[in-house]
C-alpha positions in Angstrom: -25.4 -73.0 2.7 -23.1 -70.3 3.9 -21.1 -69.3 0.8 -18.9 -67.1 2.9 -17.9 -69.9 5.2 -17.2 -72.1 2.3 -14.9 -69.6 0.6 -13.1 -69.0 3.9 -12.5 -72.7 4.3 -10.6 -72.6 1.0 -8.3 -70.0 2.3 -9.1 -67.7 -0.6 -8.6 -63.9 0.0 -12.2 -62.7 -0.6 -11.1 -59.1 -1.0 -9.5 -60.0 -4.4 -12.5 -62.0 -5.8 -14.0 -60.4 -8.9 -16.4 -63.2 -10.0 -18.2 -66.1 -8.4 -19.9 -68.8 -10.5 -21.8 -71.5 -8.6 -24.1 -72.6 -11.3 -25.7 -76.0 -11.9 -25.1 -77.1 -8.3 -27.4 -78.3 -5.5 -27.4 -75.3 -3.2 -30.7 -74.2 -1.8 -29.7 -71.0 0.1 -26.9 -68.6 -0.4 -25.7 -66.4 2.4 -22.9 -63.9 1.8 -23.3 -62.0 5.1 -20.2 -63.4 6.8 -17.7 -62.2 4.2 -16.6 -58.9 2.5 -16.5 -58.9 -1.3 -15.6 -55.3 -2.1 -14.5 -56.1 -5.6 -17.1 -58.7 -6.7 -18.5 -57.8 -10.1 -20.1 -61.0 -11.3 -22.3 -63.4 -9.3 -23.8 -66.4 -11.2 -26.2 -68.7 -9.2 -28.1 -70.2 -12.1 -29.2 -73.9 -12.2 -29.6 -74.5 -8.4 -32.4 -75.2 -5.9 -32.4 -71.7 -4.5 -35.9 -70.8 -3.1 -34.9 -67.6 -1.3 -32.0 -65.1 -1.4 -31.3 -62.6 1.3 -30.3 -59.1 0.3 -26.7 -58.8 -1.0 -24.3 -56.2 0.3 -22.3 -55.9 -2.9 -21.7 -52.3 -4.0 -19.4 -53.2 -6.8 -21.7 -55.8 -8.4 -22.1 -55.5 -12.2 -23.7 -58.8 -13.2 -26.2 -61.0 -11.4 -27.7 -64.3 -12.7 -30.6 -66.1 -10.9 -32.5 -68.1 -13.4 -33.3 -71.9 -13.3 -33.8 -72.1 -9.5 -36.6 -73.2 -7.3 -38.1 -69.8 -6.6 -41.2 -70.5 -4.5 -43.3 -67.5 -5.3 -46.4 -69.5 -4.5 -46.9 -71.6 -1.4 -50.4 -73.1 -1.8 -50.9 -74.0 1.8 -50.0 -70.6 3.3 -53.1 -68.5 2.5 -55.5 -67.7 5.3 -58.6 -67.0 3.2 -60.8 -69.6 1.6 -60.2 -67.9 -1.8 -56.5 -67.4 -1.3 -53.8 -69.5 -2.9 -50.8 -68.2 -1.1 -49.5 -65.4 1.1 -47.0 -62.8 -0.3 -44.1 -63.6 2.0 -41.7 -64.5 -0.8 -42.4 -61.3 -2.7 -41.9 -59.2 0.5 -38.6 -60.8 1.3 -37.3 -60.4 -2.3 -38.3 -56.8 -2.8 -34.7 -55.7 -2.4 -34.3 -56.8 -6.1 -36.4 -53.8 -7.2 -33.8 -51.4 -5.9 -32.1 -49.8 -8.9 -28.6 -51.0 -7.9 -29.7 -54.6 -8.2 -32.4 -54.3 -10.9 -30.0 -52.8 -13.3 -27.4 -55.6 -12.9 -29.9 -58.5 -12.9 -29.1 -59.7 -16.4 -31.4 -62.7 -16.6 -34.5 -61.2 -15.0 -36.6 -62.1 -18.1 -35.7 -65.7 -17.7 -35.9 -66.0 -13.9 -39.3 -67.7 -13.3 -41.3 -68.9 -10.4 -41.1 -72.6 -9.7 -44.1 -75.0 -9.9 -45.9 -75.1 -6.6 -45.4 -78.1 -4.4 -49.1 -78.9 -4.7 -50.1 -78.7 -8.4 -53.7 -80.0 -8.3 -55.0 -76.5 -9.1 -52.6 -76.3 -12.1 -53.4 -79.6 -13.7 -57.2 -79.6 -13.5 -57.6 -80.0 -17.3 -54.1 -80.5 -18.6 -51.4 -83.0 -18.7 -48.0 -82.7 -17.1 -46.4 -82.7 -20.6 -48.5 -79.7 -21.7 -47.8 -78.0 -18.4 -44.0 -78.3 -19.0 -44.5 -76.5 -22.3 -46.1 -73.6 -20.6 -44.1 -70.6 -19.5 -44.4 -69.7 -15.8 -44.6 -66.3 -14.3 -41.5 -64.3 -13.8 -40.1 -63.7 -10.3 -39.8 -60.0 -11.2 -43.6 -59.8 -12.0 -44.4 -61.5 -8.7 -42.3 -59.1 -6.7 -43.9 -56.1 -8.4 -47.3 -57.6 -7.9 -46.5 -58.0 -4.2 -45.3 -54.5 -3.9 -48.4 -53.0 -5.6 -50.8 -55.2 -3.7 -49.4 -54.3 -0.3 -49.3 -50.6 -1.1 -53.0 -50.6 -2.0 -54.2 -53.1 0.5 -56.9 -51.4 2.8 -55.8 -50.7 6.3 -56.3 -53.7 8.6 -57.1 -56.1 5.7 -55.0 -59.0 4.6 -54.1 -59.1 0.9 -53.0 -62.4 -0.6 -52.5 -64.2 -3.9 -55.9 -65.3 -5.1 -56.7 -68.7 -6.5 -56.8 -68.9 -10.3 -60.0 -68.2 -12.1 -61.8 -71.0 -13.9 -60.3 -70.2 -17.3 -56.8 -70.1 -15.7 -57.0 -73.3 -13.8 -54.8 -75.2 -16.3 -52.0 -72.7 -16.0 -51.8 -69.7 -13.7 -50.7 -67.0 -16.1 -51.6 -63.8 -14.2 -51.4 -62.8 -10.6 -54.6 -61.7 -9.0 -55.4 -60.4 -5.5 -57.7 -61.7 -2.7 -58.6 -59.1 -0.1 -59.8 -60.2 3.3 -61.4 -57.5 5.4 -63.7 -59.5 7.8 -64.2 -58.7 11.5 -62.9 -55.1 11.2 -66.1 -53.2 12.1 -66.1 -51.5 8.7 -69.0 -49.1 8.1 -68.6 -49.1 4.3 -66.8 -50.9 1.5 -63.1 -49.8 1.1 -62.6 -47.1 -1.4 -59.3 -48.5 -2.5 -58.2 -52.0 -3.5 -55.2 -53.6 -5.1 -55.3 -53.7 -8.9 -56.8 -57.0 -10.3 -58.6 -57.8 -7.0 -61.0 -60.7 -7.9 -62.0 -61.9 -4.5 -63.3 -59.7 -1.6 -64.3 -60.9 1.8 -66.1 -58.2 3.8 -68.1 -60.4 6.1 -68.9 -59.7 9.7 -68.8 -55.9 9.6 -71.4 -53.1 9.7 -71.5 -52.3 6.0 -74.9 -51.2 4.8 -74.5 -50.4 1.1 -73.2 -52.1 -2.0 -73.1 -48.9 -4.2 -69.3 -48.7 -4.3 -69.4 -51.7 -6.6 -70.7 -49.5 -9.4 -68.9 -46.9 -11.4 -66.4 -47.0 -14.3 -63.5 -46.3 -12.0 -64.5 -48.6 -9.2 -61.7 -50.6 -7.7 -64.1 -53.6 -7.8 -64.2 -53.8 -11.6 -62.4 -57.2 -11.7 -64.4 -58.8 -8.9 -65.8 -62.2 -9.4 -66.5 -63.3 -5.9 -67.7 -61.4 -2.9 -68.7 -62.4 0.6 -70.8 -59.8 2.5 -72.5 -62.1 5.0 -73.4 -60.8 8.5 -73.6 -57.1 7.7 -76.4 -54.6 7.7 -77.0 -54.3 4.0 -80.6 -53.2 3.3 -80.8 -53.2 -0.5 -79.5 -55.2 -3.5 -79.7 -52.0 -5.6 -75.9 -51.6 -5.5 -75.5 -54.7 -7.6 -77.5 -53.2 -10.5 -75.1 -52.2 -13.3 -72.1 -53.2 -11.1 -68.9 -54.6 -12.4 -69.5 -57.7 -10.3 -72.6 -58.8 -12.3 -70.8 -57.9 -15.6 -67.9 -60.2 -14.7 -70.2 -63.3 -14.5 -69.5 -63.9 -10.8 -69.1 -67.3 -9.3 -70.0 -66.5 -5.7 -72.2 -63.9 -4.1 -72.8 -64.3 -0.4 -75.4 -61.9 1.1 -76.6 -64.1 4.0 -77.4 -62.7 7.4 -78.2 -59.1 6.4 -81.3 -56.8 6.5 -82.4 -57.4 2.9 -86.2 -57.3 2.5 -86.8 -56.8 -1.2 -85.7 -59.7 -3.4 -85.3 -57.8 -6.7 -85.2 -60.6 -9.3 -84.6 -58.1 -12.2 -81.1 -57.4 -10.8 -80.0 -61.0 -10.8 -82.0 -62.5 -13.7 -79.5 -61.7 -16.5 -76.5 -63.0 -14.6 -78.3 -66.1 -13.5 -79.6 -66.8 -17.0 -76.1 -66.5 -18.4 -74.8 -69.1 -16.0 -77.7 -71.5 -16.5 -77.3 -71.4 -20.3 -73.6 -72.2 -20.0 -74.0 -75.1 -17.6 -73.9 -78.6 -18.8 -74.1 -80.1 -15.3 -74.3 -78.9 -11.8 -71.2 -76.7 -11.3 -69.5 -77.0 -7.9 -67.9 -73.6 -8.0 -71.1 -71.5 -8.2 -72.4 -70.3 -4.9 -75.2 -67.6 -4.7 -76.4 -67.3 -1.1 -79.3 -65.2 0.2 -80.7 -66.9 3.2 -81.2 -65.5 6.7 -82.7 -62.2 5.5 -86.1 -60.7 6.3 -87.6 -61.2 2.9 -91.0 -59.6 2.3 -93.4 -62.2 0.9 -96.5 -60.1 0.0 -98.9 -61.3 -2.7 -97.5 -58.8 -5.2 -94.1 -60.4 -5.1 -94.1 -63.9 -3.8 -95.2 -65.6 -7.0 -92.4 -63.9 -9.0 -89.9 -64.7 -6.3 -91.0 -68.4 -6.1 -90.7 -68.8 -9.9 -87.2 -67.2 -9.9 -86.0 -69.4 -7.0 -87.3 -72.6 -8.6 -85.9 -71.7 -12.0 -82.4 -71.1 -10.6 -82.5 -73.5 -7.7 -79.3 -75.2 -9.0 -77.4 -71.9 -8.7 -79.1 -70.7 -5.5 -77.3 -73.0 -3.1 -79.5 -72.0 -0.1 -82.8 -71.6 -1.9 -84.4 -74.2 0.4 -83.4 -72.0 3.5 -84.8 -68.7 2.4 -87.7 -67.7 4.6 -90.3 -65.0 4.7 -90.0 -62.3 7.4 -93.6 -62.7 8.6 -93.6 -66.4 9.0 -91.4 -69.4 9.5 -92.4 -70.9 6.1 -89.7 -71.3 3.5 -90.3 -69.4 0.3 -90.2 -72.5 -1.9 -92.8 -74.2 0.4 -95.2 -71.2 0.6 -98.7 -72.0 -0.7 -99.5 -69.0 -2.9 -103.2 -70.0 -3.4 -103.9 -70.3 0.3 -102.0 -67.2 1.3 -103.1 -64.8 -1.5 -106.3 -66.0 -3.2 -108.1 -65.6 0.2 -106.8 -62.0 0.4 -107.9 -61.3 -3.2 -111.4 -62.7 -2.5 -111.8 -60.6 0.6 -110.7 -57.5 -1.4 -113.2 -58.2 -4.1 -116.0 -58.6 -1.5 -115.3 -55.2 0.0 -115.0 -53.7 -3.5 -118.5 -55.0 -4.4 -119.9 -53.7 -1.1 -118.5 -50.3 -1.7 -119.8 -50.2 -5.3 -123.3 -51.2 -4.1 -123.3 -48.5 -1.4 -122.2 -45.9 -3.9 -124.9 -47.0 -6.4 -127.6 -46.8 -3.7 -126.4 -43.3 -2.8 -126.4 -42.1 -6.4 -129.9 -43.5 -7.0 -131.2 -42.0 -3.8 -129.8 -38.6 -4.6 -131.3 -38.8 -8.1 -134.7 -39.7 -6.8 -134.5 -36.8 -4.3 -133.6 -34.3 -7.0 -136.4 -35.5 -9.2 -139.0 -35.2 -6.4 -137.8 -31.7 -5.4 -137.7 -30.6 -9.0 -141.3 -31.7 -9.5 -142.4 -29.9 -6.4 -140.5 -26.6 -6.5 -139.1 -26.4 -10.1 -135.6 -25.9 -8.6 -132.6 -27.7 -10.3 -130.1 -29.5 -8.1 -127.2 -27.4 -6.7 -124.7 -28.9 -9.1 -126.8 -28.1 -12.2 -127.4 -24.5 -11.0 -123.6 -23.9 -10.6 -122.2 -25.7 -13.6 -121.7 -22.4 -15.4 -120.3 -20.3 -12.6 -122.4 -17.2 -11.8 -124.7 -17.3 -14.8 -128.2 -18.6 -14.2 -128.6 -20.0 -17.6 -126.2 -21.9 -19.7 -127.2 -23.8 -22.8 -125.0 -24.5 -25.8 -125.6 -22.2 -28.8 -127.6 -19.5 -26.9 -125.9 -16.4 -25.5 -126.8 -14.9 -22.1 -128.1 -11.8 -23.9 -130.6 -13.8 -26.0 -131.8 -15.6 -22.9 -132.3 -12.2 -21.1 -134.5 -10.9 -24.0 -136.5 -14.2 -24.1 -136.9 -14.0 -20.3 -138.3 -10.4 -20.5 -140.6 -11.2 -23.4 -142.1 -14.2 -21.7 -142.5 -12.3 -18.4 -144.5 -9.6 -20.1 -147.0 -12.2 -21.2 -148.1 -13.0 -17.6 -151.7 -11.9 -17.1 -151.9 -8.7 -15.0 -155.4 -9.2 -13.5 -157.6 -11.9 -12.4 -160.1 -11.0 -15.1 -157.5 -11.5 -17.7 -156.4 -14.8 -16.1 -159.9 -16.1 -16.0 -160.4 -14.9 -19.6 -157.8 -17.3 -20.8 -158.8 -20.6 -22.2 -158.6 -23.4 -19.6 -156.0 -25.3 -21.6 -153.8 -22.2 -21.6 -154.2 -21.7 -17.8 -153.3 -25.3 -17.1 -150.2 -25.0 -19.3 -149.1 -21.9 -17.5 -149.7 -23.5 -14.1 -147.8 -26.6 -15.0 -144.8 -25.1 -16.9 -143.1 -24.4 -13.6 -141.8 -28.0 -13.7 -139.6 -27.4 -16.7 -137.1 -25.5 -14.7 -135.4 -23.5 -17.4 -136.5 -19.9 -16.9 -138.8 -18.8 -14.0 -140.5 -15.4 -13.8 -142.9 -14.6 -11.0 -145.0 -11.5 -10.3 -147.0 -11.2 -7.2 -150.1 -9.0 -6.5 -152.8 -8.9 -3.9 -156.0 -9.3 -5.9 -159.3 -11.0 -5.4 -160.7 -14.0 -7.1 -163.8 -16.2 -7.0 -163.9 -19.6 -5.5 -165.8 -22.5 -7.1 -169.1 -21.0 -5.8 -168.4 -17.5 -7.3 -167.5 -15.9 -4.0 -164.8 -13.2 -4.0 -161.7 -14.1 -2.1 -158.5 -12.3 -1.4 -155.7 -13.8 -3.4 -151.9 -13.5 -3.5 -151.7 -14.2 -7.2 -148.5 -15.4 -8.7 -147.8 -15.6 -12.4 -145.1 -18.2 -13.2 -143.7 -18.5 -16.6 -141.1 -21.2 -17.7 -139.4 -21.2 -21.0 
């Protein structure tokens, strides 16, 4: 109604009015724009059906009363997001009440409350109408302040709205929370700023590649319980680890249609286990979606992934649609034995072949070294170089001691054929054969003569070989 027109119809001089009391009536709108009230000091509009009040042009106002009206802070059908309860239009149009000249004269601001929404299904989920009436509703002032703070911190291009109540608040909506909608904005990263108490975030259909902003003690996502990041370019779930999102026992995580390849079950296991232990039946509100990603299904991971998916199949709403990147087979339907045991068998076959070849090579080299050692008395190259540049290296015997032993044994070599022949046959055979021991070798060469089996003299390049 037009209050100004009504007062004019009564032929009352509005310039002289000091107080207007229209309480406990049936008016739904009050418009004072058509009259001048320069001396109005008190305006009492309590107990009506007012759902909106335009800004007043009353400089002399000293007292304002607005309680017990139908202030429609929440309009359940006005939100555009699937997690939104209402837009913030009422709060935007009533922000003039935050100006000092009106806030200071608003006498019953602590009693002026938002009305019950027209649709109360979300309020009365687990409570009766009687118990609801006994609950206090939110103050209009709180909603106006919430609207102001939300719009000031809303990311550029995004829509910020009043979020649906959380599960524990379904019976009575006792705190305003924000729902931020940033889809189809071609964002390259998650916004660095969000309104306080943002619980739902929709960043779908962008080019966001990382979830790391979800972490950190000062993260604006610390109250988040639902997130939709479908159809982006996210390559890793690592940003979820130690994030506020998982700490808040989220009820929805949508990472479908991304570029995720590693399904890290360790990141999600604690959160999934917490939900599964609390569930008494299949909860409709839980949605964890990971389909349409190029998941790697190698034999090192597939068994663990399959066990995880089957264990939490009730919570993973699209578990039956998750596919491997290398085939069109769904993860839950993949036959692990056929795919991986064959690979393991092939690997073991090659391992046995390689071991056999190496064994043959070692035995062949050992045989060769033994034959050469018997023929020449030379140790293998490795044995000759084990002690660096020293020729001899045996534990407990110094190089000096070996040198003395070497010289003393070398001096025992017969210097002439006569002396050689004068030695006992057993001694000669021992001296001739000791070249195969391979420890110390001493040789002395001289061109002397010796007799053959018939006693004939022959020229001989004699060599004395002594082994210690």
